[in-house]
PLY file of the C-alpha trace (Angstrom):
ply
format ascii 1.0
element vertex 222
property float x
property float y
property float z
element edge 221
property int vertex1
property int vertex2
end_header
0.00 0.00 0.00
2.97 2.32 -0.21
3.52 2.60 3.55
7.25 2.85 4.23
7.31 4.05 7.85
7.68 1.66 10.78
4.71 -0.62 11.35
3.59 -2.41 14.51
1.15 -5.27 14.10
-0.97 -5.92 17.19
-3.62 -8.66 16.96
-6.94 -8.49 18.75
-6.67 -9.55 22.39
-8.83 -12.34 23.78
-10.64 -12.83 27.07
-9.29 -15.55 29.34
-12.58 -16.35 31.07
-12.41 -19.68 32.91
-15.48 -21.95 33.07
-17.01 -22.63 36.50
-16.21 -25.90 38.33
-18.21 -28.82 37.01
-18.88 -27.12 33.67
-17.60 -30.09 31.66
-19.95 -32.59 33.27
-22.92 -30.20 33.30
-22.55 -29.24 29.64
-22.25 -32.83 28.48
-25.30 -33.87 30.49
-27.33 -30.91 29.18
-26.58 -31.77 25.55
-26.79 -35.54 25.80
-23.06 -36.06 25.28
-21.59 -39.23 26.86
-19.72 -38.40 30.05
-16.47 -40.13 29.12
-16.34 -40.33 25.31
-13.78 -38.25 23.37
-15.16 -35.01 21.93
-13.66 -33.00 19.06
-15.10 -29.48 18.94
-15.61 -26.86 16.24
-16.84 -23.39 17.22
-17.66 -20.72 14.67
-20.08 -19.48 12.08
-21.52 -22.45 10.23
-20.75 -21.08 6.78
-19.34 -22.65 3.64
-16.01 -20.82 3.90
-15.35 -22.50 7.26
-14.76 -25.78 5.41
-16.83 -27.81 7.88
-17.49 -30.46 5.24
-13.80 -31.30 5.56
-14.39 -32.02 9.26
-17.22 -34.40 8.33
-14.71 -36.25 6.15
-12.40 -36.39 9.16
-15.15 -37.71 11.44
-15.87 -40.45 8.93
-12.21 -41.41 8.69
-11.65 -41.59 12.45
-14.46 -44.11 12.85
-12.16 -47.14 12.88
-9.44 -45.69 15.13
-11.69 -43.84 17.59
-15.15 -45.42 17.27
-16.68 -43.41 20.12
-15.45 -39.96 19.04
-18.12 -37.30 18.73
-17.66 -34.19 16.58
-19.55 -31.30 18.18
-20.30 -28.28 15.99
-21.24 -25.15 17.93
-22.60 -22.22 15.95
-25.21 -21.27 13.39
-25.16 -20.13 9.79
-26.26 -20.70 6.20
-24.40 -23.98 5.72
-26.23 -25.71 8.57
-29.11 -27.30 6.58
-26.75 -28.76 3.99
-24.41 -30.09 6.65
-27.31 -31.73 8.48
-28.33 -33.46 5.26
-24.77 -34.57 4.63
-24.53 -36.07 8.13
-27.76 -38.03 7.60
-26.79 -39.21 4.10
-23.37 -40.38 5.28
-24.82 -42.10 8.35
-22.82 -39.93 10.72
-25.74 -38.99 12.96
-24.19 -40.73 15.95
-20.79 -39.21 15.23
-21.71 -35.53 14.72
-23.77 -33.27 16.97
-24.99 -29.76 16.09
-25.66 -27.72 19.23
-26.35 -24.29 17.74
-25.32 -20.84 18.87
-23.91 -20.46 22.40
-23.85 -17.25 24.40
-20.33 -16.09 25.12
-20.50 -15.40 28.86
-21.16 -18.92 30.13
-22.25 -21.27 27.34
-19.10 -21.03 25.26
-16.58 -21.50 28.12
-18.53 -24.54 29.29
-18.53 -25.94 25.75
-14.75 -25.62 25.55
-14.45 -27.34 28.92
-16.59 -30.25 27.69
-14.29 -31.04 24.75
-11.00 -32.93 24.45
-9.66 -31.34 21.26
-10.47 -28.37 19.05
-10.59 -28.92 15.29
-10.49 -26.22 12.63
-10.21 -26.49 8.85
-10.98 -22.98 7.58
-8.61 -21.71 4.89
-9.90 -18.11 4.83
-9.40 -16.69 8.34
-8.03 -13.19 8.91
-6.86 -13.92 12.48
-8.31 -17.20 13.72
-8.96 -15.90 17.24
-11.21 -18.88 18.00
-8.05 -21.02 18.06
-6.65 -18.87 20.86
-9.93 -18.99 22.76
-9.81 -22.78 22.62
-6.17 -22.79 23.70
-6.95 -20.46 26.60
-9.46 -23.07 27.79
-6.71 -25.71 27.70
-7.87 -27.43 24.53
-5.22 -28.94 22.26
-5.82 -27.80 18.68
-5.68 -29.73 15.42
-5.97 -27.24 12.56
-4.98 -26.39 9.03
-2.49 -23.53 8.79
-3.72 -21.11 6.13
-3.93 -17.33 5.85
-4.50 -15.78 9.29
-4.25 -19.02 11.27
-0.60 -19.35 10.24
0.30 -16.48 12.58
-1.09 -18.45 15.52
-0.06 -21.97 14.54
3.46 -21.22 13.34
4.79 -21.24 16.91
3.93 -24.93 17.17
2.67 -24.55 20.74
-0.52 -26.22 21.92
-1.40 -27.35 18.41
-0.81 -30.00 15.77
-0.87 -28.97 12.09
-1.49 -31.88 9.70
-1.38 -31.71 5.92
-4.45 -30.32 4.14
-5.85 -33.79 3.60
-8.71 -35.53 5.47
-6.73 -38.73 5.97
-3.74 -36.89 7.42
-5.97 -34.75 9.60
-7.92 -37.78 10.85
-4.71 -39.64 11.66
-3.37 -36.69 13.66
-6.65 -36.28 15.54
-6.85 -40.00 16.35
-3.27 -39.93 17.65
-4.06 -36.96 19.89
-7.24 -38.47 21.30
-5.47 -41.75 21.99
-2.50 -40.22 23.82
-3.37 -38.73 27.21
0.19 -37.56 27.83
0.30 -35.70 24.52
-3.03 -34.02 25.26
-1.76 -32.95 28.66
1.45 -31.48 27.27
-0.34 -29.60 24.50
-3.01 -28.34 26.90
-0.36 -26.80 29.17
1.40 -25.26 26.16
-1.90 -23.93 24.85
-2.81 -22.12 28.09
0.63 -20.51 28.39
0.69 -19.50 24.73
-2.84 -18.05 24.76
-1.98 -15.92 27.81
0.46 -14.01 25.60
-2.51 -13.00 23.41
-4.81 -11.89 26.24
-6.51 -8.50 26.18
-4.32 -7.42 29.10
-1.10 -8.54 27.43
-2.00 -6.88 24.12
-3.00 -3.64 25.87
0.46 -3.60 27.48
2.09 -4.09 24.09
0.03 -1.25 22.64
1.10 1.04 25.48
4.73 0.10 24.76
4.26 1.11 21.11
2.85 4.50 22.13
5.76 5.06 24.50
8.27 4.08 21.82
6.70 6.40 19.25
6.59 9.18 21.82
10.29 8.83 22.55
11.12 8.84 18.85
9.24 12.12 18.41
10.45 13.75 21.61
7.07 13.58 23.35
6.57 13.15 27.07
3.76 11.37 28.84
1.36 13.69 30.64
0 1
1 2
2 3
3 4
4 5
5 6
6 7
7 8
8 9
9 10
10 11
11 12
12 13
13 14
14 15
15 16
16 17
17 18
18 19
19 20
20 21
21 22
22 23
23 24
24 25
25 26
26 27
27 28
28 29
29 30
30 31
31 32
32 33
33 34
34 35
35 36
36 37
37 38
38 39
39 40
40 41
41 42
42 43
43 44
44 45
45 46
46 47
47 48
48 49
49 50
50 51
51 52
52 53
53 54
54 55
55 56
56 57
57 58
58 59
59 60
60 61
61 62
62 63
63 64
64 65
65 66
66 67
67 68
68 69
69 70
70 71
71 72
72 73
73 74
74 75
75 76
76 77
77 78
78 79
79 80
80 81
81 82
82 83
83 84
84 85
85 86
86 87
87 88
88 89
89 90
90 91
91 92
92 93
93 94
94 95
95 96
96 97
97 98
98 99
99 100
100 101
101 102
102 103
103 104
104 105
105 106
106 107
107 108
108 109
109 110
110 111
111 112
112 113
113 114
114 115
115 116
116 117
117 118
118 119
119 120
120 121
121 122
122 123
123 124
124 125
125 126
126 127
127 128
128 129
129 130
130 131
131 132
132 133
133 134
134 135
135 136
136 137
137 138
138 139
139 140
140 141
141 142
142 143
143 144
144 145
145 146
146 147
147 148
148 149
149 150
150 151
151 152
152 153
153 154
154 155
155 156
156 157
157 158
158 159
159 160
160 161
161 162
162 163
163 164
164 165
165 166
166 167
167 168
168 169
169 170
170 171
171 172
172 173
173 174
174 175
175 176
176 177
177 178
178 179
179 180
180 181
181 182
182 183
183 184
184 185
185 186
186 187
187 188
188 189
189 190
190 191
191 192
192 193
193 194
194 195
195 196
196 197
197 198
198 199
199 200
200 201
201 202
202 203
203 204
204 205
205 206
206 207
207 208
208 209
209 210
210 211
211 212
212 213
213 214
214 215
215 216
216 217
217 218
218 219
219 220
220 221
C-alpha cells in the first residue's frame, strides 16, 4: 500500500474467562453427550467458507481408530441445513452433533471445557482468534495452517498442524485423542501460549508502542 514508515502489528486480544467448576460434566449432560467419550469441537459461524465439510470427512475417517469420538459443531449459519443433510446421508448422525449458537458469557466457556480437542479447517481466516480462545481453555488444537491461522499456529505450541488432507488430519486427531500424555502437554502449552494474546497482554504491548513512538518524536507522557 505504499507505507514505508515503521509498522507495529498488534492482533486483537482475547478474554481468558475460565469456566465454573463442574462445567464439563454439566454441559455434556445438558446436551446428551456421553460423560467419558472423546469429543472434538468446532466453534464458529456455520458457513461454507469454514470448510466444515472437511471435518465431516475427518469424522468419517476416524471411525475405525476412535469409534466413540463425537464431533460437536457449535454455531449457526447458512451452511447448517446442507451439513445436516450430509450427516444423515453419510450415516454420521451418531458421530456428529450440532448444538447451535452459544452465548459467550457462560455457554461457550462450558462448551470448551466439555471437549477434548479443538478442530479447525478454515482456509480463509483473517486472524483465527477462536483457536486462541480454545487454547486459553486448555484445549489442544488440530488445525490447518492457512492465511491468518498461520500467525497463531506457526509457533507450534498447543497445536498439531497436519497436511491439508482428510486422511492426514484424521490420523493426527486419532493420535491426539489416543494419547493422554500428549493431550496434557499440548493443553499446558496452549494455556501458556494463549496468555500471551490476552486483552491485558495486548494492551500492554500497545502502550509500549505509544511510549516508543513518543520517545522517537520527543514527546513526554502527561
